[in-house]
N, C-alpha and C positions, 0 to 999 in steps of 0.2 A: 133438410133446414139443421138438422142435431151436425152435421159437417160443417154447416157453414157457421155455425155458432162456435163449433171445435177449431177451426183455423182462426177466427177475431179471437178466442184466448189464448194462441199460442204466439199470433204477431205480438199480443199485448204483454204476455210473457218475455220476451225476446227484448221488445222495447225496454222493459223496465231493468231487463239484465246487463244491459249496454249503458247504463247508467247510473249501475251499483255493480262493478267488477268485482268477484272473489276475491280474487290473486292481487299482491301490492295494494292494498288499497291504501289513501295517504290517512298517516296519524295526525288527525290535525288538532283531537282536544284534547291529546295525551302526549305529548310531542320530546318527553325525554325519560329517558329509563334511570331508574336509581341500581346503584352497584351493591351487592352486598356478598362477602366470599369471594370465592376465586371465578371471576367473569375475563375469559378470554377476548378481545376482537377478533373475529376468525375472517381470514380473504375471503372476498363476496362470491367466487369463481370456485377457487381450488379447497374451501374451508379453513385454511391453515392456519396455525394461530400467528396471530403478528406481534401482539403483546397484551399484558395483563390490565386488566381495566384500575386504576385505583377505588379500592373500597369505601364506599357510600358517597360515591361521586356520580355525577350522572352525566348523561351522553346524547345528545340530539336525535333522534328518530326522524328519518326521511324516508322510508317507508319501510312495509311490512308482509309478510305471505305468513302462511300457515304453522311454519315453524321458527322464522327467524326475526327480527326487529331488523332494520336495516340502519346505519347509525353511522355520524360523523363525531370524532374524539380528538382534539388539538389538530383538528385538518385531515384527519385520517379517515377513510373513509373503510366502513366493514358492516359486518355483523354477528350478532351474536346470538345465542338461545332463548328463545323465550321464556323458558322453563329456568334458568339461571335470574334472571329480576323482573324486578318488576316496576312497572308504569306511574309516572307522575304530573302533574298539570303543568301549565305554559309557566316560562321564563324569559322574558326576552335576551340577556345577552350570559351566556353560560359563558365562567369565569375562566377555563382551559387549567391544565399544568404545565402550561407550555413552558422552560427557561431555558438562558444558557447556561453549560456547564464547558468546564476547561480540563483538558490533558490534565493528570495530575504531575505533578511539579517533579517527581523522580524519574518521570518519562519523558522527559523534556530533553532529556539529552539527545532522544534519539528527532530525528529528520520527519520519519512520519510513524502512523500507527495506522493498522490495519481494520478496516470497516468492513464487515461480513453485507453481501446485499441481503441472503437468508439464510435459515438456522440450519440449514441442510449440506453435507457437505459439497454437494452442484453449485452452489451459491460461490457468486464474484467477488473476491476483493478488491477494495477501493481504497486505497494510501490517502490518511488525510495530514496534512501538517501540523504537527504537535503545535504551534502558536498559534493554532485556529480554535475559534469555540465551536461549540456544538449546540445545538439544537435538543432539548431532553422531551421525549417524546413519551412513555412508556418502560414500564420492565417487561423481561421475560427471565425469568428463574430457570434454568437447566442445568440441574447439579450447580452451578454456581451461574450466580448474577451477570445477565445482561442488559444493556439498555437500550434500547429505539431509540436512535437520534436521528437528526437531520441535517445533511450539510451543503451547503448552498443548497440544490433541488434534491440533495438525491438522498434517498433515507436506509439504514441498514443499523446493523447491530454492531456495540463496541461491548469489551468487558468492562462491569462495574468496575473493578479496581485501576484501569487506564485514566481514570477521569475523577473528578470532585464529584461529592454528593450531591444530589439536585434536594432543595430545602422544599417540600412539599408541603402546602399549604391549603387542604383543604375541606373548604365552606360547606358548612351545611345547608343543602335546599329548601329554598325557602319557596313556594311555587307564587305567581304576582299574577292580578290579576287579566287575562287575556282582553285587549281592546276590543271595539264594537266594530268589525270594517263593515258593517250593513248600512249604516248612515252615518254621513258626513258632514259637518256646517255647511251653509252656505256662504256667499259673500260677506253677506251684512251680519254672519252672524246667528241670524233672528231662524231664518228659515233652512230646511233642510231638504236633501234630494237622498233620494236611495241608492245606493250601487248595487248593480246589478253583478254577486256572488256568483261561482258554479253550484253553491245548493242553492242560491235562490232561484237558479234558470231551470234544475232537475225538479226541485218542487214545483215551478211552473209545467215545466213541459208534461211531469207526472199528474197534474190535475187536469191537465188539456186532455191525457190522453184518458182519463179515467171518467171524462163528462164524457167524452166521445163515444166510448165503449158503452157506456150509457142508453148514449141517444141511439145506438145502433142497434141494440137490446130491444130498444122500446119499440122501433120502425119492425121490427122483425116478427116480434111477438102482439103487435096491434091488433085487433079487429079490421077484417075486412069486410064490406059490402058485397052479395051478390045480386045477382037480379032483381030479385022479389026482395032488395033492403034487408034478405035475413042477414045476419053476421053470424059467422063462422070464423075460425082460426086454423091457420095453413098445419098441416098434419109433415 
């Protein structure tokens, strides 16, 4: 009998784990990070630095694990160390700091300026026409200041002195009320219907499992009659 109960409990625990994975759980309630001090956006795979996030700004959390928030900032995906930032509430449309910058006037006598694909020596250089504008994405201080920019569909690094200075206006984060997604108005705006969300499905499934487990335990431990109508419990 004890073996039967143990098997039932193991199955129940495994089912619960399926609906509540430990790793890379989605951050639904606190989807943004607040940046204070020096916080680098890191490559998701290699962990190499991509660019420095602007202080007091926020980036959208796409996913997380035990050590990192996986975020999107200015259209660039990466990760940040959890210990370097704090999380904050909902905001529908992050402003971002994307803006166009131009090659500095004194360098326009040249036909092209080199754009580095990476900050290491093995990176490939890309030539950008000096007449073209660049999209500023972030800063990379390394002895001298570099900018992480986008040209057409290519991202890379360019010396800050080669361009004009981006005029960053970083707004304060003001959390908004998260819209209620579980209920939506009916066609006549008087009735409402419940939307089945992933969280609601989890609650219903787990409730069903609990009820099922309770019924199994009751059936296992209910008294049985012998031939003389005396009650006994199986051991």
